[in-house]
C-alpha positions in Angstrom: -5.5 93.0 -33.5 -6.8 91.2 -30.4 -4.2 88.7 -29.0 -6.0 85.7 -27.7 -3.0 83.6 -26.8 -0.6 84.6 -24.2 3.0 83.6 -23.6 1.8 81.3 -20.8 -0.6 79.6 -23.1 2.2 78.9 -25.6 4.7 77.8 -22.9 2.1 75.4 -21.5 1.7 74.0 -25.1 5.4 73.6 -25.3 5.4 71.3 -22.4 3.0 69.0 -24.3 5.2 69.3 -27.4 8.2 68.3 -25.3 6.3 65.3 -24.0 5.5 64.2 -27.5 9.2 64.4 -28.5 10.1 62.4 -25.4 7.5 59.8 -26.4 9.0 59.3 -29.8 12.5 59.5 -28.3 13.7 62.5 -30.3 15.1 65.9 -29.3 16.5 67.3 -32.5 13.6 68.8 -34.5 15.7 68.5 -37.7 15.5 64.7 -37.5 11.7 64.5 -37.4 10.0 62.9 -40.3 7.2 64.9 -42.1 4.6 62.9 -40.1 6.4 63.5 -36.8 6.8 67.2 -37.5 3.1 67.5 -38.4 2.1 65.7 -35.2 4.4 67.9 -33.2 2.8 71.0 -34.6 -0.7 69.7 -34.1 0.1 68.9 -30.4 1.5 72.4 -29.8 -1.2 74.4 -31.6 -4.0 72.3 -30.1 -2.7 72.6 -26.6 -2.1 76.4 -27.0 -5.7 76.8 -28.1 -6.9 74.7 -25.2 -4.9 76.7 -22.7 -6.2 80.0 -24.1 -9.7 78.7 -24.1 -9.5 77.6 -20.5 -8.0 81.0 -19.5 -10.7 82.9 -21.3 -13.6 80.8 -19.9 -12.2 81.1 -16.4 -12.1 84.9 -16.7 -15.7 84.9 -17.8 -17.0 82.4 -15.3 -18.7 83.6 -12.1 -17.5 81.3 -9.2 -20.3 79.3 -7.5 -21.8 81.2 -4.6 -20.7 84.6 -6.0 -23.1 87.2 -7.0 -22.9 88.3 -10.6 
């Protein structure tokens, strides 16, 4: 199975998840409402996908001025 997400992608996403928790002033995941939990997961999953996408695109992009 091809692994598209790296540990770094997930850690970057965790930063955004932490920012969301700070925004709602909660640190204990057990106290999140169903809506807050869903939003937290959406933030983390979306940001992990964005980080992975950026990494993949940058690996396939030829820098300006370089020969390809």
